[in-house]
C-alpha positions in Angstrom: -11.6 -2.8 7.2 -8.6 -4.5 8.9 -6.6 -2.0 10.8 -2.7 -1.5 10.4 -2.3 -3.1 14.0 -4.0 -6.2 13.0 -2.0 -6.8 9.8 0.3 -9.7 10.1 3.6 -10.7 8.2 3.3 -14.0 6.3 4.9 -16.8 7.8 7.9 -18.5 6.2 5.8 -21.4 4.8 3.5 -18.7 3.5 6.3 -16.9 2.0 7.5 -20.1 0.2 4.1 -20.9 -1.2 3.7 -17.5 -2.5 6.7 -17.5 -4.3 6.0 -20.7 -6.0 2.5 -19.6 -6.8 3.7 -16.3 -8.0 6.1 -17.7 -10.6 3.3 -19.9 -12.0 0.8 -17.0 -12.1 3.2 -14.8 -14.0 3.7 -17.4 -16.4 0.1 -18.1 -16.9 -0.9 -14.3 -17.3 1.6 -13.9 -20.1 -0.2 -16.4 -22.1 -3.7 -15.0 -21.4 -5.6 -13.5 -24.4 -8.8 -12.3 -22.8 -10.0 -9.8 -20.1 -11.7 -12.8 -18.2 -10.3 -16.0 -17.2 -11.5 -19.3 -15.8 -9.7 -20.9 -12.9 -10.4 -24.1 -11.2 -10.3 -24.6 -7.3 -8.6 -28.1 -7.3 -10.0 -29.2 -3.9 -13.6 -28.5 -4.7 -13.2 -28.8 -8.5 -15.2 -25.3 -8.9 -14.7 -23.4 -12.0 -14.9 -19.5 -11.7 -14.5 -16.6 -14.0 -12.2 -14.1 -12.8 -11.2 -10.7 -14.5 -7.5 -10.7 -15.6 -7.0 -7.6 -13.7 -7.9 -9.4 -10.4 -5.4 -12.0 -11.1 -2.7 -9.4 -12.0 -3.6 -7.9 -8.4 -3.2 -11.3 -7.0 0.0 -11.6 -8.5 1.2 -8.4 -7.0 -0.2 -9.8 -3.6 1.7 -13.0 -4.1 5.0 -11.1 -4.9 4.7 -9.0 -1.8 3.9 -12.2 0.5 6.9 -13.9 -0.8 8.9 -11.0 0.2 7.6 -11.3 3.7 5.7 -8.1 3.4 2.2 -7.5 5.4 -0.5 -7.1 2.9 -3.7 -5.0 3.3 -6.4 -4.4 0.7 -8.6 -1.3 0.9 -10.9 0.1 -1.9 -9.3 3.4 -2.9 -12.4 5.5 -2.5 -12.7 4.5 1.1 -13.0 7.4 3.5 -11.2 7.5 7.0 -11.8 9.5 10.2 -9.4 12.0 11.3 -8.2 9.8 14.0 -7.7 6.9 11.7 -5.8 9.3 9.3 -3.7 10.6 12.0 -2.6 7.1 13.0 -1.7 6.3 9.5 0.3 9.4 9.2 2.0 8.9 12.5 1.0 12.3 13.9 -1.5 13.5 16.4 -5.0 14.2 15.6 -4.7 18.1 16.3 -1.9 18.2 13.8 -3.8 16.4 11.0 -6.6 19.0 11.7 -4.0 21.8 11.0 -2.9 20.0 7.9 -6.5 19.7 6.7 -7.4 23.4 7.4 -4.2 24.3 5.4 -5.5 22.3 2.6 -2.5 20.2 2.4 -4.8 17.2 2.5 -8.2 17.4 0.8 -11.5 16.4 2.9 -15.0 16.7 3.1 -17.4 17.5 6.0 -20.2 15.3 6.9 -22.1 17.3 9.5 -19.4 18.2 12.1 -17.3 15.3 11.0 -14.3 15.6 8.8 -13.9 12.5 6.3 -10.6 12.2 4.2 -10.2 9.7 1.2 -7.7 6.9 1.9 -6.2 7.9 -1.5 -5.5 11.5 -0.3 -3.6 10.2 2.9 -1.7 7.9 1.1 -0.7 10.6 -1.4 0.3 13.0 1.4 2.2 10.3 3.2 4.2 9.4 0.0 4.8 13.1 -0.8 6.3 13.6 3.1 8.4 10.7 2.5 9.8 12.0 -0.8 10.5 15.5 0.8 12.3 13.5 3.6 14.4 11.7 1.2 15.4 14.6 -0.5 16.4 16.5 2.7 18.5 13.6 3.7 20.1 13.6 0.2 20.8 17.5 0.7 22.2 16.8 4.2 24.6 14.1 3.0 25.8 16.2 0.0 26.3 19.2 2.2 28.4 17.0 4.8 30.6 15.6 1.7 31.1 19.0 0.6 32.3 20.2 4.0 34.8 17.3 4.1 32.9 15.1 6.9 33.4 12.1 4.9 37.1 12.3 4.2 39.4 9.9 6.0 
Protein backbone atom coordinates (compact mmCIF):
# COMPACT_ATOMS: atom_id res chain seq x y z
CA UNK A 1 0.00 0.00 0.00
CA UNK A 2 1.32 3.42 -0.98
CA UNK A 3 1.71 5.70 2.00
CA UNK A 4 0.43 9.25 2.12
CA UNK A 5 3.99 10.64 1.93
CA UNK A 6 4.64 8.85 -1.37
CA UNK A 7 1.55 10.11 -3.18
CA UNK A 8 2.43 12.73 -5.76
CA UNK A 9 0.31 15.36 -7.43
CA UNK A 10 -0.24 14.86 -11.16
CA UNK A 11 1.92 16.96 -13.46
CA UNK A 12 0.35 19.66 -15.67
CA UNK A 13 0.67 17.31 -18.65
CA UNK A 14 -1.07 14.50 -16.73
CA UNK A 15 -3.83 16.91 -15.67
CA UNK A 16 -4.45 17.95 -19.26
CA UNK A 17 -4.53 14.36 -20.51
CA UNK A 18 -6.78 13.30 -17.61
CA UNK A 19 -9.26 16.09 -18.44
CA UNK A 20 -9.45 15.01 -22.10
CA UNK A 21 -9.77 11.33 -21.16
CA UNK A 22 -12.40 12.10 -18.52
CA UNK A 23 -14.60 13.90 -21.05
CA UNK A 24 -14.43 11.00 -23.50
CA UNK A 25 -14.99 8.39 -20.79
CA UNK A 26 -18.07 10.15 -19.35
CA UNK A 27 -19.54 10.35 -22.85
CA UNK A 28 -18.83 6.65 -23.50
CA UNK A 29 -20.21 5.57 -20.10
CA UNK A 30 -23.51 7.31 -20.78
CA UNK A 31 -24.02 5.04 -23.82
CA UNK A 32 -23.22 1.71 -22.12
CA UNK A 33 -25.99 -0.84 -21.75
CA UNK A 34 -24.28 -3.80 -20.04
CA UNK A 35 -22.39 -4.36 -16.79
CA UNK A 36 -19.15 -5.24 -18.57
CA UNK A 37 -17.41 -3.44 -21.36
CA UNK A 38 -14.69 -4.43 -23.75
CA UNK A 39 -11.98 -1.85 -24.20
CA UNK A 40 -8.98 -1.91 -26.51
CA UNK A 41 -5.49 -0.74 -25.66
CA UNK A 42 -4.38 0.90 -28.88
CA UNK A 43 -0.64 0.41 -28.44
CA UNK A 44 -0.91 -3.37 -28.02
CA UNK A 45 -4.23 -3.94 -29.81
CA UNK A 46 -5.30 -6.02 -26.80
CA UNK A 47 -8.96 -6.14 -25.91
CA UNK A 48 -9.99 -6.64 -22.30
CA UNK A 49 -13.35 -6.85 -20.58
CA UNK A 50 -13.76 -4.43 -17.71
CA UNK A 51 -16.69 -4.13 -15.30
CA UNK A 52 -18.60 -0.90 -15.88
CA UNK A 53 -18.17 -0.02 -12.19
CA UNK A 54 -14.39 -0.12 -12.68
CA UNK A 55 -14.71 2.31 -15.58
CA UNK A 56 -16.85 4.57 -13.40
CA UNK A 57 -14.10 4.50 -10.77
CA UNK A 58 -11.57 5.31 -13.50
CA UNK A 59 -13.76 8.29 -14.38
CA UNK A 60 -13.56 9.56 -10.79
CA UNK A 61 -9.79 9.09 -10.80
CA UNK A 62 -9.43 11.01 -14.07
CA UNK A 63 -11.66 13.80 -12.77
CA UNK A 64 -9.56 14.18 -9.60
CA UNK A 65 -6.31 14.04 -11.58
CA UNK A 66 -7.55 16.71 -13.99
CA UNK A 67 -8.04 18.97 -10.95
CA UNK A 68 -4.47 18.31 -9.80
CA UNK A 69 -5.52 16.22 -6.81
CA UNK A 70 -3.25 13.38 -5.69
CA UNK A 71 -4.81 9.91 -5.90
CA UNK A 72 -4.53 6.81 -3.74
CA UNK A 73 -6.61 3.66 -4.00
CA UNK A 74 -6.92 1.37 -1.01
CA UNK A 75 -9.43 -1.45 -0.59
CA UNK A 76 -12.05 -0.39 1.96
CA UNK A 77 -11.62 -3.47 4.16
CA UNK A 78 -7.90 -2.75 4.62
CA UNK A 79 -6.76 -2.71 8.23
CA UNK A 80 -4.10 -0.33 9.46
CA UNK A 81 -1.86 -0.24 12.51
CA UNK A 82 -2.38 2.27 15.29
CA UNK A 83 0.71 4.16 14.14
CA UNK A 84 -0.58 4.45 10.57
CA UNK A 85 -4.04 5.48 11.78
CA UNK A 86 -2.49 8.15 14.03
CA UNK A 87 -0.49 9.49 11.07
CA UNK A 88 -3.62 9.63 8.94
CA UNK A 89 -5.50 11.54 11.63
CA UNK A 90 -2.57 13.82 12.38
CA UNK A 91 -2.44 12.91 16.05
CA UNK A 92 -0.13 11.04 18.38
CA UNK A 93 -0.36 7.29 18.79
CA UNK A 94 -1.22 7.62 22.54
CA UNK A 95 -4.08 9.98 21.64
CA UNK A 96 -5.34 7.47 19.07
CA UNK A 97 -5.21 4.68 21.68
CA UNK A 98 -7.34 6.89 23.93
CA UNK A 99 -9.88 7.33 21.10
CA UNK A 100 -9.95 3.56 20.59
CA UNK A 101 -10.45 2.83 24.29
CA UNK A 102 -13.27 5.40 24.40
CA UNK A 103 -14.80 3.51 21.44
CA UNK A 104 -14.83 6.63 19.28
CA UNK A 105 -13.20 4.47 16.59
CA UNK A 106 -13.88 0.76 16.25
CA UNK A 107 -10.96 -1.68 16.27
CA UNK A 108 -10.09 -5.35 16.66
CA UNK A 109 -7.28 -6.93 18.59
CA UNK A 110 -4.93 -9.45 17.06
CA UNK A 111 -2.92 -10.77 19.99
CA UNK A 112 -1.60 -7.65 21.69
CA UNK A 113 -1.95 -5.51 18.57
CA UNK A 114 -4.88 -3.31 17.67
CA UNK A 115 -6.03 -3.19 14.05
CA UNK A 116 -8.33 -0.52 12.69
CA UNK A 117 -10.30 -0.64 9.45
CA UNK A 118 -9.22 2.11 7.11
CA UNK A 119 -12.90 2.82 6.51
CA UNK A 120 -13.40 3.55 10.24
CA UNK A 121 -10.39 5.87 10.33
CA UNK A 122 -11.72 7.77 7.31
CA UNK A 123 -15.23 8.01 8.83
CA UNK A 124 -13.81 9.41 12.07
CA UNK A 125 -11.65 11.91 10.17
CA UNK A 126 -14.69 13.08 8.18
CA UNK A 127 -16.76 13.37 11.37
CA UNK A 128 -14.05 15.50 13.02
CA UNK A 129 -13.82 17.75 9.94
CA UNK A 130 -17.59 18.27 9.95
CA UNK A 131 -17.54 19.11 13.67
CA UNK A 132 -14.68 21.58 13.13
CA UNK A 133 -16.57 23.22 10.28
CA UNK A 134 -19.68 23.53 12.44
CA UNK A 135 -17.65 25.10 15.27
CA UNK A 136 -16.15 27.64 12.85
CA UNK A 137 -19.61 28.56 11.60
CA UNK A 138 -20.80 29.01 15.20
CA UNK A 139 -17.79 31.24 15.97
CA UNK A 140 -18.40 33.33 12.84
CA UNK A 141 -22.08 33.70 13.71
CA UNK A 142 -21.20 34.75 17.27
CA UNK A 143 -18.73 37.31 15.91
CA UNK A 144 -21.37 38.70 13.54
CA UNK A 145 -23.93 38.88 16.36
CA UNK A 146 -21.48 40.81 18.54
CA UNK A 147 -20.79 43.27 15.72
CA UNK A 148 -17.17 42.35 15.03
CA UNK A 149 -17.78 42.42 11.27
CA UNK A 150 -19.48 45.83 11.20
CA UNK A 151 -17.51 48.61 9.55
